[in-house]
C-alpha positions as CSV (number, residue, x, y, z in Angstrom):
1,M,5.6,-4.5,-12.3
2,I,2.7,-5.5,-14.5
3,I,-0.2,-3.1,-14.9
4,T,-3.6,-4.8,-15.5
5,L,-6.9,-3.7,-16.9
6,Q,-8.3,-3.9,-13.3
7,D,-5.7,-1.3,-12.3
8,A,-7.1,1.1,-14.9
9,L,-10.7,0.4,-14.0
10,K,-10.0,1.0,-10.3
11,R,-8.5,4.4,-11.3
12,G,-11.9,5.2,-12.7
13,H,-11.3,4.7,-16.4
14,C,-13.8,2.9,-18.6
15,P,-12.7,0.0,-20.8
16,G,-13.4,2.0,-23.9
17,G,-11.2,4.9,-22.8
18,V,-8.4,2.5,-22.0
19,K,-8.8,0.9,-25.4
20,R,-8.6,4.3,-27.1
21,W,-5.5,5.2,-25.1
22,F,-3.8,2.0,-26.2
23,G,-4.7,2.8,-29.8
24,Q,-3.3,6.3,-29.5
25,H,0.0,4.8,-28.4
26,N,0.0,2.0,-31.0
27,L,-0.2,-0.6,-28.2
28,D,-2.0,-4.0,-28.4
29,F,-5.1,-3.7,-26.2
30,R,-6.0,-7.4,-26.5
31,H,-2.5,-8.4,-25.4
32,F,-2.9,-6.0,-22.4
33,V,-6.2,-7.5,-21.4
34,K,-4.8,-11.0,-21.4
35,N,-1.3,-10.3,-20.1
36,G,-1.1,-6.8,-18.7
37,I,1.7,-4.3,-19.6
38,D,5.0,-3.5,-17.9
39,S,4.9,-0.3,-15.9
40,D,8.3,0.8,-17.2
41,L,6.8,0.9,-20.7
42,V,3.9,3.0,-19.6
43,I,6.1,5.4,-17.7
44,K,8.3,5.9,-20.7
45,L,5.3,7.1,-22.7
46,G,5.3,10.2,-20.4
47,D,1.5,10.3,-20.4
48,G,-0.5,11.5,-17.4
49,F,-3.2,8.8,-18.0
50,G,-0.6,6.1,-17.8
51,D,1.3,7.7,-14.9
52,R,-1.9,7.8,-12.8
53,V,-2.6,4.1,-13.4
54,V,1.0,3.1,-12.5
55,K,0.8,5.1,-9.3
56,L,-2.4,3.3,-8.3
57,A,-0.9,-0.1,-9.1
58,K,2.1,0.7,-7.0
59,E,-0.1,1.6,-4.1
60,R,-2.1,-1.6,-4.6
61,Q,1.2,-3.6,-4.5
62,G,2.3,-1.8,-1.4
63,D,5.1,0.2,-3.1
64,G,4.0,3.9,-3.0
65,S,7.3,5.1,-4.4
């Protein structure tokens, strides 16, 4: 599943905070804005911020598991 910037924003995060999070994990924020990021990669980071965004995206897509 692909996580988008819209998923993070709907979770209540600001674009600047999301960008900082990407920097902390050495991830390409510009690529994310354009293409999204695979939820499996976010989950592997083991970070609460990412986990909450993935959970919201799953609910959005109708997969609350």
